[in-house]
C-alpha positions as CSV (number, residue, x, y, z in Angstrom):
1,M,-71.1,-71.7,-39.8
2,R,-68.8,-70.5,-37.0
3,K,-70.5,-67.2,-36.3
4,P,-74.0,-68.5,-35.6
5,W,-72.5,-71.3,-33.4
6,V,-70.4,-68.8,-31.4
7,A,-73.4,-66.4,-31.0
8,A,-75.6,-69.3,-29.8
9,A,-72.9,-70.4,-27.3
10,C,-72.5,-66.9,-26.0
11,L,-76.2,-66.4,-25.5
12,G,-76.5,-69.8,-23.8
13,A,-73.6,-69.0,-21.4
14,A,-75.1,-65.6,-20.7
15,A,-78.5,-67.2,-19.8
16,L,-76.8,-69.6,-17.5
17,H,-74.9,-66.8,-15.7
18,H,-78.0,-64.7,-15.4
19,L,-80.2,-67.5,-14.0
20,S,-77.4,-68.6,-11.6
21,S,-77.0,-65.1,-10.3
22,R,-80.7,-65.0,-9.4
23,R,-80.6,-67.9,-7.0
24,L,-78.8,-66.0,-4.2
25,P,-79.9,-62.6,-3.0
26,V,-77.4,-59.9,-2.0
27,G,-76.3,-60.9,1.5
28,A,-76.4,-64.7,1.1
29,F,-72.6,-64.8,1.0
30,N,-72.3,-62.4,4.0
31,D,-69.1,-61.0,2.6
32,D,-71.0,-59.2,-0.1
33,A,-72.9,-57.3,2.5
34,F,-69.6,-56.5,4.2
35,F,-68.2,-54.9,1.0
36,I,-71.3,-52.8,0.6
37,L,-71.0,-51.6,4.2
38,L,-67.3,-50.7,3.6
39,S,-68.2,-48.8,0.4
40,K,-70.7,-46.8,2.4
41,S,-68.1,-46.1,5.1
42,L,-65.7,-44.8,2.4
43,R,-68.3,-42.3,1.4
44,R,-68.3,-41.0,4.9
45,G,-64.5,-40.7,4.9
46,F,-63.3,-43.7,6.8
47,F,-62.8,-47.5,6.3
48,G,-64.6,-49.5,8.9
49,L,-67.8,-50.9,10.3
50,P,-70.9,-48.8,11.1
51,D,-69.9,-48.8,14.8
52,G,-66.6,-47.1,14.0
53,A,-64.4,-50.1,14.4
54,P,-61.4,-49.9,11.9
55,V,-61.1,-52.7,9.3
56,T,-57.8,-54.1,8.0
57,D,-59.3,-57.1,6.1
58,P,-60.4,-57.0,3.3
59,L,-58.5,-54.7,1.1
60,P,-60.1,-51.3,0.1
61,G,-59.9,-51.5,-3.7
62,F,-63.2,-53.2,-4.4
63,P,-65.2,-51.1,-1.8
64,A,-63.7,-48.0,-3.4
65,L,-64.9,-49.1,-6.8
66,L,-68.4,-49.8,-5.3
67,M,-68.7,-46.3,-3.8
68,L,-70.6,-44.7,-6.8
69,P,-72.7,-47.8,-7.8
70,S,-73.7,-48.5,-4.2
71,W,-74.7,-44.8,-3.8
72,L,-76.8,-45.0,-7.0
73,V,-78.8,-48.1,-6.1
74,E,-79.1,-47.8,-2.3
75,P,-81.1,-49.5,-0.8
76,R,-82.0,-51.7,-3.8
77,W,-78.8,-53.7,-3.6
78,H,-79.8,-56.4,-6.0
79,L,-79.3,-53.8,-8.8
80,L,-75.6,-54.3,-8.3
81,K,-75.8,-57.7,-9.8
82,P,-75.7,-56.5,-13.4
83,L,-72.4,-54.9,-12.7
84,L,-70.9,-58.2,-11.6
85,L,-72.5,-60.0,-14.6
86,A,-70.9,-57.4,-16.9
87,C,-67.5,-58.1,-15.2
88,A,-67.9,-61.8,-15.8
89,A,-68.7,-61.2,-19.5
90,L,-65.7,-59.0,-19.8
91,A,-63.5,-61.6,-18.2
92,V,-64.7,-64.2,-20.7
93,F,-64.1,-61.8,-23.6
94,L,-60.6,-61.0,-22.3
95,T,-59.8,-64.7,-21.9
96,W,-60.6,-65.2,-25.5
97,R,-58.4,-62.2,-26.5
98,L,-55.5,-63.4,-24.4
99,A,-55.8,-67.0,-25.6
100,R,-55.6,-65.8,-29.2
101,R,-52.1,-64.6,-28.6
102,F,-51.0,-68.1,-27.8
103,L,-53.5,-70.4,-29.6
104,P,-55.2,-70.8,-33.0
105,D,-58.7,-69.3,-33.2
106,A,-60.6,-72.5,-32.7
107,W,-58.6,-73.3,-29.6
108,A,-59.0,-69.8,-28.3
109,L,-62.7,-70.0,-28.7
110,A,-62.7,-73.3,-26.8
111,C,-60.7,-71.7,-24.0
112,G,-63.2,-68.9,-23.7
113,L,-66.1,-71.3,-23.6
114,L,-64.5,-73.5,-20.9
115,V,-64.0,-70.4,-18.8
116,A,-67.5,-69.2,-19.4
117,L,-69.0,-72.6,-18.4
118,N,-66.8,-73.2,-15.4
119,P,-69.0,-73.8,-12.4
120,V,-66.8,-71.7,-10.1
121,L,-67.2,-68.7,-12.3
122,V,-70.9,-69.4,-12.9
123,G,-71.6,-70.1,-9.2
124,L,-69.9,-66.8,-8.0
125,D,-71.4,-64.6,-10.7
126,G,-73.6,-61.9,-9.5
127,I,-72.3,-62.0,-5.9
128,V,-71.0,-58.6,-4.8
129,I,-67.4,-59.7,-4.0
130,P,-64.2,-58.6,-5.8
131,D,-63.2,-62.0,-7.2
132,I,-64.7,-61.6,-10.7
133,P,-63.9,-57.9,-11.2
134,Y,-60.3,-58.7,-10.1
135,L,-60.2,-61.5,-12.6
136,A,-61.2,-59.2,-15.4
137,L,-58.6,-56.7,-14.4
138,S,-55.8,-59.3,-14.2
139,L,-56.6,-60.5,-17.7
140,A,-56.5,-56.9,-19.0
141,L,-53.1,-56.4,-17.4
142,F,-51.7,-59.6,-18.9
143,L,-52.9,-58.3,-22.3
144,G,-51.4,-54.9,-21.7
145,A,-48.0,-56.3,-20.6
146,Q,-47.2,-57.3,-24.2
147,E,-47.7,-53.7,-25.4
148,V,-45.0,-52.2,-23.1
149,C,-42.4,-52.2,-25.9
150,G,-43.2,-50.9,-29.4
151,K,-39.8,-51.9,-30.9
152,P,-37.0,-53.9,-29.2
153,G,-35.6,-51.7,-26.5
154,Q,-38.2,-48.9,-27.0
155,V,-40.3,-48.6,-23.8
156,R,-43.8,-47.1,-24.1
157,W,-43.9,-45.2,-20.8
158,P,-47.5,-44.1,-20.9
159,I,-48.6,-47.8,-21.3
160,L,-46.1,-48.8,-18.5
161,V,-47.6,-46.1,-16.2
162,C,-51.2,-47.3,-17.0
163,L,-50.1,-50.9,-16.4
164,A,-48.6,-50.0,-13.0
165,G,-51.8,-48.1,-12.1
166,G,-53.9,-51.2,-12.9
167,A,-51.6,-53.5,-11.0
168,A,-51.7,-51.2,-8.0
169,L,-55.5,-51.4,-8.1
170,A,-55.3,-55.2,-8.4
171,A,-53.0,-55.3,-5.4
172,L,-55.6,-53.4,-3.4
173,M,-58.5,-55.7,-4.5
174,R,-57.3,-59.2,-3.6
175,P,-54.2,-60.7,-1.8
176,Q,-53.3,-62.3,-5.1
177,G,-52.9,-58.9,-6.6
178,A,-49.5,-58.4,-5.0
179,L,-48.3,-61.6,-6.7
180,L,-49.8,-60.4,-10.0
181,A,-47.8,-57.2,-9.8
182,L,-44.6,-59.2,-9.2
183,C,-45.3,-61.5,-12.1
184,L,-46.1,-58.6,-14.4
185,G,-42.8,-57.1,-13.3
186,L,-41.1,-60.2,-14.5
187,A,-42.8,-59.8,-17.9
188,V,-41.7,-56.1,-18.1
189,C,-38.2,-57.1,-17.2
190,I,-38.0,-59.6,-20.0
191,L,-39.5,-57.2,-22.5
192,A,-38.1,-53.8,-21.5
193,G,-35.2,-54.4,-19.1
194,R,-34.5,-54.0,-15.4
195,T,-35.1,-50.2,-15.0
196,P,-38.6,-50.2,-16.4
197,A,-39.4,-53.3,-14.4
198,L,-38.2,-51.7,-11.1
199,V,-40.2,-48.6,-11.9
200,F,-43.3,-50.6,-12.7
201,T,-43.0,-52.8,-9.6
202,A,-42.4,-49.9,-7.2
203,G,-45.4,-48.0,-8.6
204,A,-47.6,-51.1,-8.5
205,L,-46.8,-52.0,-4.9
206,A,-46.4,-48.5,-3.3
207,P,-50.2,-48.1,-2.6
208,L,-50.3,-51.5,-1.0
209,A,-47.3,-50.6,1.2
210,A,-49.1,-47.4,2.2
211,W,-52.2,-49.3,3.1
212,M,-50.2,-51.7,5.2
213,G,-48.7,-48.8,7.0
214,R,-52.2,-47.4,7.7
215,N,-53.2,-50.8,9.2
216,L,-50.2,-50.8,11.5
217,L,-51.3,-47.4,12.8
218,V,-54.9,-48.3,13.4
219,D,-54.7,-51.9,14.4
220,R,-51.0,-52.9,14.8
221,T,-51.2,-55.5,12.0
222,V,-50.3,-55.2,8.3
223,T,-53.5,-57.2,7.3
224,G,-56.3,-59.1,9.0
225,F,-55.3,-62.1,6.8
226,V,-52.4,-62.7,9.2
227,S,-54.5,-64.5,11.7
228,S,-55.6,-67.1,9.1
229,W,-52.1,-67.6,7.8
230,K,-50.9,-68.1,11.4
231,S,-53.5,-70.9,11.9
232,Q,-51.9,-72.8,9.0
233,F,-48.2,-72.2,9.8
234,F,-48.0,-75.0,12.3
235,L,-48.3,-77.5,9.5
236,F,-44.8,-76.5,8.2
237,E,-43.4,-78.3,11.2
238,E,-45.1,-81.4,10.1
239,P,-44.2,-82.0,6.4
240,G,-46.6,-85.0,6.1
241,R,-49.7,-83.1,7.1
242,Q,-48.6,-80.1,5.0
243,A,-48.3,-82.5,2.0
244,V,-51.8,-83.9,2.6
245,H,-53.1,-80.4,2.8
246,F,-51.5,-79.5,-0.5
247,V,-52.9,-82.7,-2.1
248,R,-56.4,-81.7,-0.9
249,L,-55.9,-78.2,-2.3
250,V,-54.9,-79.4,-5.7
251,G,-57.8,-81.9,-5.8
252,S,-60.3,-79.3,-4.7
253,V,-59.0,-76.4,-6.9
254,F,-58.1,-78.3,-10.1
255,G,-59.7,-81.7,-9.8
256,E,-63.1,-80.5,-8.7
257,G,-63.1,-76.8,-9.7
258,L,-61.6,-77.2,-13.2
259,V,-62.7,-80.6,-14.5
260,G,-65.5,-81.6,-12.1
261,A,-63.7,-84.6,-10.6
262,A,-65.8,-84.8,-7.5
263,G,-65.8,-87.7,-5.1
264,S,-62.9,-89.4,-3.5
265,L,-59.7,-87.5,-2.8
266,T,-57.7,-89.9,-4.8
267,W,-59.8,-89.3,-8.0
268,S,-59.9,-85.5,-7.6
269,A,-56.2,-85.2,-6.7
270,A,-55.2,-87.4,-9.6
271,A,-57.2,-85.2,-12.0
272,G,-55.8,-82.1,-10.4
273,F,-52.2,-83.1,-10.7
274,A,-52.8,-84.2,-14.3
275,C,-54.1,-80.7,-15.0
276,L,-51.1,-79.2,-13.4
277,G,-48.7,-81.4,-15.3
278,L,-50.4,-80.5,-18.6
279,A,-50.4,-76.8,-17.7
280,G,-46.6,-77.0,-16.9
281,F,-45.9,-78.6,-20.2
282,G,-47.9,-76.0,-22.0
283,A,-46.1,-73.2,-20.1
284,V,-42.7,-74.6,-21.3
285,R,-43.9,-74.7,-24.9
286,L,-45.2,-71.1,-24.8
287,V,-42.2,-69.6,-23.0
288,R,-40.0,-70.8,-25.9
289,E,-42.1,-69.0,-28.4
290,R,-42.1,-65.3,-29.5
291,K,-44.5,-64.1,-26.7
292,G,-42.8,-66.1,-24.0
293,A,-42.6,-63.1,-21.6
294,V,-46.3,-63.0,-20.9
295,A,-46.5,-66.8,-20.8
296,A,-43.7,-66.9,-18.2
297,A,-45.6,-64.3,-16.1
298,M,-48.8,-66.3,-16.4
299,A,-47.1,-69.5,-15.3
300,S,-45.3,-67.8,-12.4
301,Y,-48.6,-66.3,-11.3
302,V,-50.3,-69.7,-11.2
303,I,-47.4,-71.1,-9.2
304,M,-47.4,-68.3,-6.7
305,V,-51.2,-68.2,-6.2
306,L,-51.1,-72.0,-5.6
307,A,-48.3,-71.5,-3.1
308,L,-50.2,-68.7,-1.4
309,H,-53.3,-70.9,-0.9
310,S,-51.2,-73.8,0.4
311,T,-50.6,-71.5,3.4
312,W,-54.3,-71.0,3.8
313,P,-56.3,-73.3,6.1
314,L,-59.2,-73.8,3.7
315,T,-59.2,-75.8,0.5
316,E,-62.1,-74.7,-1.6
317,S,-62.7,-75.0,-5.3
318,R,-63.5,-71.3,-5.6
319,Y,-59.8,-70.5,-5.1
320,L,-59.4,-71.6,-8.7
321,L,-61.0,-68.4,-10.0
322,P,-58.0,-65.9,-9.9
323,M,-56.0,-68.3,-12.1
324,L,-58.8,-70.0,-14.1
325,P,-58.2,-68.4,-17.5
326,M,-54.4,-68.7,-17.2
327,V,-54.5,-72.3,-16.3
328,C,-56.9,-73.1,-19.2
329,I,-54.7,-71.3,-21.7
330,L,-51.6,-73.2,-20.4
331,I,-53.5,-76.6,-20.4
332,L,-54.8,-76.1,-24.0
333,A,-51.3,-75.1,-25.1
334,G,-50.0,-78.4,-23.8
335,A,-52.9,-80.4,-25.2
336,R,-52.6,-78.7,-28.7
337,H,-49.0,-80.0,-29.0
338,W,-50.3,-83.6,-28.7
339,L,-53.7,-83.3,-30.3
340,G,-53.4,-80.5,-32.8
341,R,-53.6,-82.9,-35.7
342,R,-56.3,-85.1,-34.2
343,P,-59.4,-82.9,-34.1
344,L,-61.8,-85.7,-32.8
345,A,-59.5,-86.5,-29.9
346,A,-59.2,-82.7,-29.1
347,A,-62.9,-82.3,-29.3
348,A,-63.4,-85.2,-26.9
349,L,-60.9,-83.8,-24.4
350,L,-62.6,-80.4,-24.4
351,A,-66.1,-81.9,-24.2
352,L,-65.4,-83.8,-21.0
353,P,-64.8,-80.8,-18.7
354,A,-67.5,-78.8,-20.5
355,L,-70.2,-81.5,-19.9
356,A,-69.0,-81.8,-16.3
357,S,-69.4,-78.1,-15.9
358,L,-72.8,-78.0,-17.4
359,R,-74.1,-80.5,-14.8
360,Y,-73.4,-77.9,-12.1
361,D,-74.3,-74.9,-14.2
362,L,-77.8,-76.3,-14.9
363,A,-78.4,-77.0,-11.2
364,F,-77.5,-73.4,-10.4
365,A,-79.8,-72.2,-13.2
366,R,-82.8,-74.3,-12.0
367,R,-82.5,-72.7,-8.6
368,G,-82.3,-69.3,-10.2
369,L,-85.7,-69.7,-11.9
370,Q,-87.4,-69.0,-8.6
371,G,-85.3,-65.9,-7.9
372,R,-84.6,-64.2,-4.6
373,P,-84.2,-60.5,-5.0
374,A,-83.8,-59.6,-1.3
375,F,-82.2,-61.2,1.8
376,E,-84.9,-62.1,4.5
377,P,-86.8,-58.8,3.8
378,E,-89.5,-59.3,6.4
379,T,-87.2,-60.5,9.2
380,M,-84.8,-57.5,8.6
381,A,-87.8,-55.1,8.6
382,W,-89.0,-56.6,11.9
383,L,-85.5,-56.1,13.4
384,R,-85.5,-52.5,12.3
385,R,-88.9,-51.8,13.8
386,N,-88.7,-53.8,17.0
387,T,-85.2,-53.5,18.3
388,P,-83.5,-50.4,19.8
389,K,-81.0,-48.6,17.5
390,D,-78.2,-49.4,20.0
391,A,-79.1,-53.1,20.2
392,R,-76.4,-55.7,19.5
393,I,-77.4,-58.8,17.5
394,E,-75.5,-62.0,17.2
395,S,-75.8,-63.8,13.9
396,L,-73.8,-65.9,11.5
397,S,-75.1,-63.4,8.9
398,F,-73.8,-60.5,11.0
399,H,-72.8,-58.3,8.1
400,C,-76.3,-58.7,6.5
401,V,-77.9,-57.7,9.8
402,Q,-75.7,-54.6,9.8
403,L,-76.6,-53.7,6.3
404,F,-80.3,-54.6,6.1
405,A,-81.5,-54.2,9.7
406,E,-79.1,-51.2,10.4
407,R,-78.1,-52.6,13.8
408,R,-74.8,-53.5,15.3
409,A,-74.1,-57.2,14.8
410,V,-71.4,-59.7,15.8
411,P,-70.6,-63.3,14.9
412,P,-70.7,-66.1,17.4
413,G,-67.5,-66.5,19.4
414,L,-65.0,-68.8,17.8
415,T,-64.3,-70.6,21.1
416,V,-67.9,-71.5,21.8
417,Y,-68.3,-75.2,22.4
418,D,-71.5,-75.6,24.4
419,R,-74.6,-73.7,25.7
420,D,-73.1,-72.3,28.9
421,T,-70.1,-71.0,27.0
422,W,-72.4,-69.4,24.4
423,V,-74.5,-67.6,27.1
424,A,-71.3,-66.4,28.8
425,S,-69.9,-65.2,25.5
426,A,-73.1,-63.3,24.7
427,L,-73.3,-61.6,28.1
428,V,-69.6,-60.6,28.0
429,R,-70.0,-59.0,24.6
430,G,-73.3,-57.3,25.4
431,V,-75.4,-59.3,22.9
432,D,-79.2,-58.4,23.2
433,Y,-80.6,-60.6,20.4
434,L,-79.8,-63.8,18.4
435,H,-80.8,-64.0,14.8
436,V,-80.8,-67.5,13.3
437,S,-81.5,-68.6,9.7
438,A,-82.1,-72.2,8.8
439,E,-81.1,-71.6,5.2
440,L,-77.6,-70.5,6.0
441,S,-76.5,-73.8,7.6
442,S,-77.5,-75.8,4.4
443,G,-76.5,-73.2,1.8
444,E,-73.7,-73.4,-0.7
445,F,-71.9,-70.5,0.9
446,S,-71.9,-70.9,4.7
447,Y,-70.0,-69.0,7.4
448,P,-66.5,-70.6,7.2
449,S,-66.3,-71.6,10.8
450,L,-66.3,-74.7,12.9
451,A,-69.2,-77.2,12.7
452,Y,-70.5,-76.5,16.2
453,L,-71.2,-72.9,15.2
454,K,-73.8,-73.8,12.6
455,E,-77.3,-72.4,13.1
456,P,-79.0,-75.6,14.5
457,A,-76.6,-75.6,17.5
458,L,-77.2,-71.9,18.2
459,E,-81.0,-72.3,18.0
460,R,-80.8,-75.4,20.2
461,W,-78.8,-73.6,22.8
462,A,-81.2,-70.6,22.7
463,R,-84.2,-72.9,23.3
464,S,-82.6,-74.8,26.2
465,T,-81.5,-71.8,28.3
466,P,-83.9,-69.7,30.4
467,Y,-82.0,-66.6,29.4
468,A,-83.2,-66.6,25.8
469,A,-86.8,-66.2,24.6
470,E,-88.1,-66.5,21.1
471,L,-89.6,-63.2,20.0
472,Y,-90.2,-63.7,16.2
473,S,-90.2,-66.4,13.6
474,H,-90.9,-66.4,9.9
475,P,-91.5,-69.9,8.5
476,R,-91.1,-68.9,4.8
477,E,-87.8,-67.1,5.4
478,A,-86.8,-69.9,7.9
479,T,-85.7,-67.3,10.5
480,R,-86.1,-66.8,14.2
481,V,-85.1,-64.0,16.6
482,F,-84.4,-64.6,20.3
483,R,-84.1,-62.0,23.1
484,I,-81.1,-62.7,25.3
485,S,-81.2,-61.2,28.8
486,H,-80.1,-62.1,32.4
487,P,-81.2,-60.4,35.6
488,D,-77.6,-60.4,36.9
489,P,-75.0,-61.0,34.2
490,Q,-72.1,-60.7,36.7
491,R,-73.6,-63.5,38.8
492,Y,-73.7,-65.8,35.8
493,L,-70.2,-65.0,34.7
494,K,-68.9,-65.6,38.2
495,A,-70.6,-69.0,38.3
496,Y,-69.3,-69.8,34.8
497,S,-65.7,-69.0,35.9
498,A,-65.9,-72.0,38.3
499,C,-66.4,-74.2,35.2
500,L,-63.3,-72.7,33.6
501,G,-61.3,-73.3,36.8
502,A,-62.4,-77.0,36.8
503,S,-61.3,-77.5,33.2
504,P,-57.7,-78.5,32.2
505,P,-55.1,-77.2,32.5
506,A,-56.3,-74.8,35.3
507,S,-57.9,-77.7,37.3
508,S,-54.5,-79.4,37.7
509,E,-53.3,-76.6,40.0
510,I,-56.3,-76.4,42.3
511,P,-57.2,-79.0,45.0
512,A,-60.2,-81.1,44.3
513,K,-62.0,-80.0,47.4
514,V,-61.6,-76.3,46.5
515,L,-62.9,-77.1,43.0
516,A,-65.9,-79.0,44.3
517,K,-66.7,-76.1,46.7
518,D,-66.6,-73.6,43.9
519,L,-68.7,-75.7,41.6
520,K,-71.4,-76.2,44.3
521,E,-71.5,-72.5,44.9
522,A,-71.8,-72.0,41.1
523,L,-74.8,-74.4,41.0
524,K,-76.4,-72.6,43.9
525,A,-76.2,-69.3,42.0
526,E,-77.1,-70.8,38.6
527,P,-78.9,-74.2,39.1
528,G,-79.0,-74.8,35.3
529,L,-75.3,-74.5,34.7
530,E,-74.6,-77.8,33.0
531,C,-70.9,-77.4,32.8
532,A,-70.7,-77.1,36.6
533,S,-72.8,-80.3,37.1
534,A,-70.6,-82.2,34.6
535,A,-67.4,-81.0,36.3
536,L,-68.7,-82.2,39.7
537,R,-69.5,-85.6,38.2
538,R,-65.9,-85.8,36.9
539,L,-64.5,-84.9,40.3
540,K,-66.5,-87.7,42.0
541,L,-65.2,-90.2,39.5
């Protein structure tokens, strides 16, 4: 009876993943277009953007793996999706294999099914990003760690070398990969001793160290992630706010991402901490058993990844993915201790997150029935035909524009608060066109920036300034293209500088009469400069 049931479950899960992957074209995530661009640059012998700018973030491992597949399918990028689907299937299979080392067969099957149905995995499947390939690789490494020693004290050096090579690749694919290498080093130390562990760790982290050295040479930073970490570090001076941030993270990652406890923060955080507590109990149980070295490495990995994301400004459920199978194994190990002899209670416990996951999975699958094989094909074709090759286009989908329209593209400035600032930012950076897409602002995966940078604001600013004119619109693709031009950019920037001078803290050092004079001259040069009019009104008050 079990084999037909398992086969039906596998086919059903595969269908869900396939349909879900169809709902988003390559480029809808923006980062996926970026990885394809980087794989193309590696084929030309450097790692950077088409305009020659060096890149320090993301890591080069996944673009390197994409070099051959992207060359084979170019420009039909949607043909890369089966590769990602295969990686997801491999990850589920390896989850089952790893779970069998710690759990009875029925529980291991349940673990594989929970991972296969998890909406974070289903929702990201088919997107050309390194998350799922990295997940499959990390599971293979945890499986391989147990094989380092044949007999007690006898090290299998060929396996250790292969394990170090895989860990080195993982460290070059995702930031969590360095943590994975350290945790695998712990397992090797427990199983084989200090010397093999040091050899393994050095070999696993040496390529990453070399990459960081390259980044220092080309851009004076070890990684582009530093800027995001710096934006969060200020919270460590305020323990209360950092604690709230951590609670939100646990609620989002484990409460929402793992068991579907969406809604209030209290509910999602309570569910998340319950999952963490059960996983901790399961880890303690497994570490005491015969294969405790790998269990200790898995538990350490979950703790370190969670600590890493607590220093990250965003709290998104998709951050569950790198540790999803490990957390599921640890949770089921804890649940089995209490419910092993109560099959009905165990089945009910497993059914709840599975049903919660199916609610999201079926919604993904319904959207996938329509299918979207290409990202704004007609708009991108129009940009290729009707813009100069040296044109610079501003877009929230800037990597997609670079990939599909083959034009230089930049994102909106991160310090843009209003229309006048946006125009000044565009003129300073030499932006010629603005591409807007209504779908991006309401999609599941939006550009992770501030609310005022969403597409409706950009389009509203473009329509309200005389220096932008609509050239193209496509109702079905919900896109528009605006031409940005000014007869005398320096005149505008000089007038806009008066607004900056009238804003705190600079305004506190300049007499009001001088400010008023500068603002009046700015309005004379640029009558539509709203920031100058507003500053004058404030001075009169």
